[in-house]
C-alpha positions in Angstrom: -8.5 15.9 21.8 -8.9 14.3 18.4 -12.2 14.6 16.5 -11.5 11.1 15.1 -12.4 8.2 17.4 -13.4 4.6 17.0 -12.5 1.9 14.5 -12.7 2.6 10.8 -12.6 -0.2 8.2 -11.4 0.1 4.6 -12.2 -3.3 3.0 -10.8 -4.1 -0.5 -13.3 -5.1 -3.1 -13.0 -8.9 -3.7 -12.8 -10.2 -7.3 -13.4 -13.6 -8.9 -12.8 -14.3 -12.6 -12.1 -10.6 -13.3 -15.4 -9.5 -11.9 -16.5 -8.0 -8.5 -17.4 -10.9 -6.2 -20.6 -9.2 -4.8 -21.4 -12.2 -2.5 -18.0 -12.1 -0.9 -18.1 -8.3 -0.6 -21.5 -8.4 1.1 -20.1 -11.0 3.5 -17.2 -8.6 4.4 -19.6 -5.7 5.1 -21.8 -7.9 7.2 -18.9 -9.1 9.3 -17.6 -5.6 9.8 -21.0 -4.4 10.8 -21.4 -7.3 13.2 -18.1 -6.4 14.7 -19.6 -2.9 15.4 -16.9 -0.9 13.6 -17.7 2.8 13.7 -17.3 3.5 10.0 -16.8 1.5 6.8 -15.3 3.2 3.7 -15.7 1.4 0.4 -14.3 2.1 -3.0 -11.2 3.8 -1.7 -8.2 4.6 -3.8 -6.4 1.4 -3.2 -6.9 -1.9 -4.9 -8.8 -2.2 -8.1 -11.2 0.7 -7.6 -9.7 2.7 -10.5 -10.4 -0.2 -12.9 -14.1 -0.7 -12.0 -16.7 0.5 -14.5 -19.3 3.0 -13.3 -21.9 0.2 -13.2 -19.6 -2.0 -11.0 -18.9 1.0 -8.7 -22.7 1.5 -8.4 -23.3 -2.1 -7.5 -20.6 -2.1 -4.9 -22.0 1.0 -3.3 -25.5 -0.3 -3.5 -24.6 -3.6 -1.7 -23.6 -1.6 1.4 -27.2 -0.6 2.2 
């Protein structure tokens, strides 16, 4: 038996004009939450995460609340 069950989502962080598109990101999180996924992992190691400033990372993490 696996200890991992359910559906996990790993959304990329959307950008517009070389900046985090917070409005679009919040929309993604809301849709995933509405779809009743079991877990959402943000700021993963794919995409542009490595290029975000500490402030951008904090804003992305804070918009998941």
